[in-house]
N, C-alpha and C positions, 0 to 999 in steps of 0.2 A: 814468594812470588818472584818469577823470573823477569829479567829485563826485556823490554821490547826489542825485537830483533829486526824489524822491517818498517821501512817507510814506503808508502805507496801513494802515488798521485795519478789521476787520470784526467786528461784534457781532451775536449773535442775541439779540434782546430779546423778552421775554414780554408785549409790548404791541402792539396793532394799529397799522398804519401811520398812521392818522389821528391817533392820540395822539402818536406819535413825531414826525410832521410838525409838530404844534402846538408841541412842545417845541423844535424846531429853527427855526421860522419866525415865532414871535410874540415880541413884546417881553417878555411875561410869562414865556414859556418860557425864552428866552435869558437873561433877567435872573435866573432862578432857578438854573440849572445852569452857565452859561458865564461870566457876569459877575455883578455885583451889581445892575446897572441896565442896561437896553437900550432902544433904539428901533429900529424897522425900517420901511422903506417897501418892502413885499414886491412888487417888480416889477423886471424887468431894467432896470438903470440907476438904480434906487432906492438910497438910502443907508441905512446902518445904523450904529449905534454902540453900544459897550459900555463900561462903566466898572466899576472894581473899588474896593473899600475900599482906601484908601491912595493914591488919586489916579491910578492907571494908567488910560488911556483909549485906545481904538482906534476909528478910523473905517473902515468897510468899504463896498464897492460891491457891490450885488446884481447878479450876472451871469446867473444861471439860475434860473428858477422854473417847474417842471413838476409842479404839485400832483397827486398826493401822492407822486411818485417821485424827484424830483431838485431839489436846492437848492444853488446855488453862489454864492460871493462871493470877491472879491479883497480883500487887506488888506496894509498896509505891514509891514515888518519893523523891530522896534525896534533891530536891530543896524546899521541904515543911518541916515544923516541924515534929518531930518524931511522935507526937500524932495526926497529921492530918489524918482524915479518908479517904481522897481521894486517889484513886488508878488508875493506868492504867491497861488495860486488854491486854494480849498478847495471840495470838492464832496461833498455827502452824497447817497447813493443809497439808496432804501428799496425793499425787495422784500417782499411777503407771504411769510411762512414759517410754515405751519401757522396757529396762532392768534396768532402774533406777527409780528415784523418782522426781516429781516436788513438791518442798516444797515452800509454801507460808507462810510468817510470817506477821501478822498484829498486830500493837499495837495501841490501841485507848484510848481516855479519856483525851487528852491534853486540849481540849477546856474548861474543868471545872476549869482550873488553873487560878490564878490571873495573871494579866498582867506581873508583875515583875518575875514570875516563869515560865510562859509559854514558852517564846522564849528559855530560858536557857535549860529547860527540853526537849523541842522538838528537839533542835539542838544537845544536848548531846545524846539523844536516837537515833537520825538519824545516827550520827557518830558511836555510840556504836553498832548498828545493823550491819553496814558495817564491822566493825572490828570483832565482835563476829561470824558472819556468815562465814567470811573468816576462822576463827579458826575452825568452824564446818567442813568446806570443808577439811581443813588440817587434822583434826582428822579422818574423814572418809577415806581420801586417804591414810593415814599412816597405817591404820589397815589392 
């Protein structure tokens, strides 16, 4: 039996795609709901970074930018050594849904991980997306 390779979540948000796009693709947006501080060079091949209170940091590589419908990045897994080249890929897809937006988030690449890191990474990211997407909803609803 193979490892799960994909985490997928879909949310129906009561906010227009342009507002959701800004929350996903600007330093101000990402630094409010996803991390505590962020920077982003929004172009394929650009870099992005987020940091959290307590010192955790992550560097990302922007892979896809198709405003206002698709945004993707790759990022390292903390379960692997810092110099390990393997990454997972996260893609946000936005579709108009009435007055709001249907947001789908897919993270792939877990099957490439060694046995000892796979379950930890997959479970951690599954829980992480549930939490972070809740924070995205709170951020959008508060503004």
